[in-house]
Backbone as a chain_set.jsonl record, in Angstrom:
{"seq": "MSEAMVEQEFTVRSELGLHARPAGKLASVAGRFAAEVTLGRGDEWVSGTSVLSILCLAATQGTTLTVRAVGDDAEQAVMEVGALIEAPD", "coords": {"N": [[98.652, 72.009, 97.684], [100.13, 75.127, 96.895], [99.893, 77.557, 94.31], [102.414, 79.053, 92.436], [103.656, 82.383, 92.61], [104.692, 84.953, 90.81], [106.335, 88.183, 90.603], [107.526, 91.075, 89.087], [108.938, 94.186, 88.097], [108.907, 96.056, 85.17], [110.149, 98.332, 82.736], [108.514, 100.392, 80.263], [110.016, 100.825, 77.117], [109.783, 101.478, 74.449], [109.481, 104.177, 72.235], [107.053, 104.977, 71.488], [105.365, 103.901, 73.384], [103.326, 101.596, 75.067], [101.337, 100.843, 72.881], [98.552, 99.896, 70.594], [99.463, 97.758, 68.695], [101.784, 96.459, 70.163], [100.53, 96.087, 72.521], [98.615, 94.133, 71.906], [100.026, 92.049, 70.992], [101.458, 91.457, 73.232], [99.031, 90.6, 75.162], [98.483, 88.447, 73.524], [100.64, 86.715, 73.918], [100.509, 86.541, 76.843], [98.277, 85.095, 77.084], [99.006, 82.669, 76.328], [100.034, 81.098, 78.455], [99.517, 78.88, 81.263], [99.284, 80.176, 83.612], [97.84, 82.852, 85.413], [97.971, 85.99, 84.24], [98.527, 89.27, 85.158], [98.908, 92.781, 84.87], [100.097, 95.799, 86.429], [99.81, 99.29, 87.221], [100.761, 101.386, 89.374], [98.025, 101.538, 91.631], [96.358, 100.368, 89.975], [95.329, 97.413, 88.443], [95.2, 95.177, 85.702], [93.949, 92.587, 83.411], [96.3, 90.602, 81.825], [95.682, 89.57, 79.372], [93.979, 90.932, 78.039], [93.447, 93.295, 75.479], [92.249, 95.813, 75.432], [92.191, 96.566, 78.003], [94.801, 96.433, 78.809], [95.537, 98.735, 77.219], [94.227, 100.646, 78.518], [95.89, 101.425, 80.635], [97.68, 103.15, 79.685], [100.428, 103.487, 79.132], [103.084, 105.061, 78.477], [106.266, 105.691, 77.102], [108.965, 105.009, 79.336], [107.365, 104.498, 81.499], [106.693, 102.572, 84.312], [105.87, 99.169, 84.788], [104.273, 96.553, 86.618], [104.533, 93.09, 86.395], [102.526, 90.482, 87.203], [102.298, 87.087, 87.762], [100.249, 84.045, 88.458], [100.589, 80.661, 88.871], [101.453, 77.435, 87.448], [103.462, 78.018, 85.324], [104.406, 80.43, 86.041], [106.983, 82.124, 86.367], [108.115, 81.794, 83.77], [105.97, 83.294, 82.235], [106.127, 85.733, 83.337], [108.669, 86.546, 82.556], [108.675, 86.499, 79.797], [106.484, 88.18, 79.094], [107.497, 90.532, 80.293], [109.747, 90.955, 78.634], [108.695, 91.708, 76.418], [107.327, 94.256, 77.093], [109.688, 95.578, 77.683], [110.975, 95.824, 75.054], [112.418, 97.712, 72.65], [110.868, 98.661, 70.437]], "CA": [[99.835, 72.674, 97.153], [99.913, 76.427, 96.527], [100.497, 77.888, 93.04], [103.69, 79.837, 92.426], [103.123, 83.608, 92.15], [105.993, 85.618, 90.475], [106.073, 89.59, 90.269], [108.369, 91.679, 88.588], [108.685, 95.511, 87.507], [109.567, 96.375, 83.948], [109.963, 99.79, 82.234], [108.288, 100.576, 78.773], [111.174, 101.156, 76.503], [109.306, 101.949, 73.064], [109.265, 105.618, 72.048], [105.534, 105.049, 71.144], [104.711, 103.335, 74.405], [102.577, 100.371, 74.853], [100.124, 101.275, 71.935], [97.821, 98.889, 70.108], [100.042, 96.65, 68.244], [102.375, 95.727, 71.279], [99.504, 95.47, 73.473], [97.975, 92.875, 71.277], [101.077, 90.852, 71.053], [101.558, 91.207, 74.798], [97.899, 89.856, 75.36], [98.568, 86.981, 72.983], [101.72, 85.923, 74.675], [100.045, 86.224, 78.07], [97.171, 84.143, 76.802], [99.577, 81.144, 75.872], [100.395, 80.436, 79.58], [98.387, 78.349, 82.041], [99.416, 81.168, 84.722], [96.964, 84.091, 85.1], [99.008, 87.075, 84.15], [98.032, 90.604, 85.33], [99.739, 94.125, 84.77], [99.707, 96.864, 87.187], [100.537, 100.625, 87.199], [100.473, 102.031, 90.572], [96.964, 100.691, 92.354], [95.569, 99.877, 88.917], [95.73, 96.139, 87.964], [94.257, 94.734, 84.52], [94.302, 91.417, 82.779], [97.276, 90.697, 80.834], [95.046, 88.882, 78.236], [93.007, 91.903, 77.446], [94.171, 94.322, 74.84], [91.71, 97.143, 75.882], [92.673, 96.751, 79.422], [96.299, 97.045, 78.743], [95.731, 100.107, 76.618], [93.795, 101.536, 79.614], [97.002, 101.671, 81.75], [98.139, 104.412, 79.136], [101.724, 103.353, 79.471], [103.94, 105.875, 77.542], [107.859, 105.588, 77.579], [109.239, 105.397, 80.804], [106.264, 103.942, 82.489], [107.091, 101.185, 85.113], [104.704, 98.394, 84.981], [104.424, 95.426, 87.237], [103.834, 91.936, 85.701], [102.285, 89.435, 88.185], [101.599, 85.728, 87.194], [100.236, 82.915, 89.343], [100.379, 79.359, 88.154], [102.639, 76.768, 87.103], [104.476, 78.679, 84.524], [104.403, 82.064, 86.286], [108.144, 82.69, 86.16], [108.327, 82.075, 82.315], [105.15, 84.185, 81.834], [106.63, 87.149, 83.599], [110.033, 86.84, 81.789], [108.387, 86.802, 78.398], [105.703, 89.413, 78.91], [108.356, 91.691, 80.646], [110.681, 91.324, 77.693], [107.893, 92.56, 75.372], [107.3, 95.664, 77.671], [110.997, 96.478, 77.723], [111.296, 95.671, 73.646], [112.575, 99.043, 72.26], [109.939, 98.75, 69.277]], "C": [[99.659, 73.941, 96.521], [100.634, 76.755, 95.156], [101.62, 78.924, 93.269], [103.021, 81.245, 92.043], [104.682, 84.337, 92.055], [105.408, 87.18, 90.148], [107.353, 90.343, 89.957], [108.207, 93.18, 87.904], [109.607, 95.628, 86.164], [109.3, 97.845, 83.494], [109.645, 99.911, 80.626], [109.381, 101.326, 78.216], [110.833, 101.986, 75.065], [109.088, 103.364, 72.999], [107.677, 105.858, 71.913], [104.659, 104.66, 72.22], [104.084, 102.132, 74.207], [101.192, 100.682, 74.175], [99.528, 99.801, 71.468], [98.568, 97.72, 69.773], [100.941, 95.719, 69.42], [101.563, 95.309, 72.198], [98.781, 94.069, 73.125], [98.943, 91.71, 71.276], [101.315, 90.433, 72.567], [100.249, 90.188, 75.28], [97.97, 88.475, 74.753], [99.662, 86.082, 73.499], [101.303, 85.679, 75.945], [99.027, 85.09, 78.129], [97.696, 82.537, 76.67], [99.925, 80.476, 77.236], [99.265, 80.035, 80.532], [98.397, 79.505, 83.31], [98.366, 82.308, 84.408], [97.978, 85.203, 85.294], [98.17, 88.435, 84.345], [99.151, 91.708, 85.323], [99.15, 95.099, 85.674], [100.67, 97.99, 87.046], [99.925, 101.111, 88.259], [99.3, 101.059, 91.255], [96.099, 100.038, 91.278], [96.133, 98.426, 88.348], [94.58, 95.576, 86.812], [94.739, 93.297, 84.179], [95.263, 91.544, 81.866], [96.877, 90.025, 79.524], [94.149, 89.8, 77.43], [93.453, 93.279, 76.912], [93.713, 95.684, 75.295], [92.004, 97.484, 77.32], [94.037, 97.319, 79.558], [96.464, 98.436, 78.368], [95.264, 101.188, 77.598], [94.849, 101.987, 80.547], [97.692, 102.793, 81.08], [99.653, 104.6, 79.56], [102.544, 103.78, 78.458], [105.514, 105.387, 78.106], [108.173, 105.835, 78.675], [108.544, 105.006, 81.974], [106.65, 102.557, 83.134], [105.852, 100.477, 85.311], [105.014, 97.059, 85.769], [103.721, 94.228, 86.684], [103.743, 90.938, 86.889], [101.74, 88.23, 87.541], [101.351, 84.689, 88.442], [99.804, 81.727, 88.663], [101.692, 78.671, 87.857], [103.86, 77.119, 86.425], [104.526, 80.125, 84.776], [105.902, 82.715, 85.979], [108.463, 82.888, 84.56], [107.355, 82.986, 81.985], [105.693, 85.492, 82.049], [107.834, 87.563, 82.766], [109.477, 87.377, 80.374], [107.503, 88.083, 78.131], [106.692, 90.776, 79.311], [109.236, 91.975, 79.529], [109.95, 91.92, 76.616], [107.65, 93.959, 75.786], [108.59, 96.399, 77.492], [111.667, 96.455, 76.203], [111.434, 97.254, 73.356], [111.629, 99.54, 71.164], [109.298, 97.682, 69.088]], "O": [[98.977, 73.904, 95.496], [101.755, 76.322, 94.89], [101.648, 79.578, 94.312], [102.034, 81.308, 91.31], [105.568, 84.306, 92.908], [104.331, 87.398, 89.595], [108.288, 90.13, 90.729], [107.26, 93.297, 87.126], [110.803, 95.34, 86.13], [108.305, 98.459, 83.879], [110.489, 99.54, 79.81], [109.717, 102.39, 78.736], [111.498, 102.942, 74.665], [108.364, 103.779, 73.904], [107.175, 106.93, 72.251], [103.455, 104.917, 72.199], [104.284, 101.566, 73.132], [100.131, 100.759, 74.794], [99.971, 98.741, 71.909], [98.41, 96.699, 70.442], [100.799, 94.502, 69.538], [101.76, 94.223, 72.741], [98.479, 93.168, 73.907], [98.608, 90.556, 71.545], [101.347, 89.274, 72.98], [100.504, 89.072, 75.733], [97.582, 87.478, 75.361], [99.569, 84.855, 73.495], [101.649, 84.582, 76.384], [98.953, 84.29, 79.062], [97.034, 81.515, 76.847], [100.117, 79.261, 77.187], [98.23, 80.695, 80.624], [97.346, 79.606, 83.942], [98.099, 82.624, 83.249], [98.686, 85.329, 86.293], [97.164, 88.61, 83.656], [100.259, 91.439, 85.788], [97.934, 95.273, 85.75], [101.879, 97.897, 86.837], [98.71, 101.306, 88.259], [99.584, 99.873, 91.429], [95.208, 99.25, 91.596], [97.262, 98.34, 87.863], [93.365, 95.556, 87.009], [95.808, 92.873, 84.618], [95.218, 92.488, 81.077], [97.716, 89.93, 78.628], [93.659, 89.49, 76.344], [93.767, 94.222, 77.639], [94.51, 96.593, 75.526], [92.036, 98.65, 77.714], [94.381, 98.323, 80.182], [97.239, 99.221, 78.912], [95.7, 102.339, 77.603], [94.616, 102.977, 81.241], [98.357, 103.501, 81.836], [100.076, 105.581, 80.173], [102.79, 103.003, 77.536], [105.81, 104.883, 79.19], [107.753, 106.87, 79.193], [108.93, 105.109, 83.139], [106.881, 101.562, 82.448], [104.888, 100.986, 85.883], [106.078, 96.503, 85.498], [102.505, 94.247, 86.496], [104.758, 90.599, 87.497], [100.761, 88.337, 86.802], [102.209, 84.555, 89.314], [98.797, 81.714, 87.956], [102.797, 79.198, 87.983], [104.991, 76.736, 86.721], [104.668, 80.946, 83.87], [105.955, 83.782, 85.368], [108.965, 83.923, 84.122], [107.864, 83.801, 81.216], [105.757, 86.32, 81.14], [107.996, 88.709, 82.347], [109.779, 88.476, 79.908], [107.699, 88.869, 77.205], [106.619, 91.848, 78.712], [109.551, 93.152, 79.353], [110.573, 92.664, 75.858], [107.744, 94.846, 74.938], [108.644, 97.596, 77.209], [112.768, 96.984, 76.053], [110.583, 98.012, 73.822], [111.568, 100.751, 70.953], [108.489, 97.603, 68.164]]}, "num_chains": 1, "name": "protein.A"}
């Protein structure tokens, strides 16, 4: 039986972009899921559980990021991580 894969685009809403504090929270939330969470910007994909990798995406306000999760709880993982990306602050 194959694992579920869910992918959706989200836009960074915070005026400060995806800086250290929200990146840390995002990595923490992504790490709670059994699904493997990755974030993409264009052709660059990084682990959703690595704060430094998330920061390397240099996601400023208005940046579109793709959240991809593979695993049993993939849909919930994408929705929760996406909500953090789109949080205004």
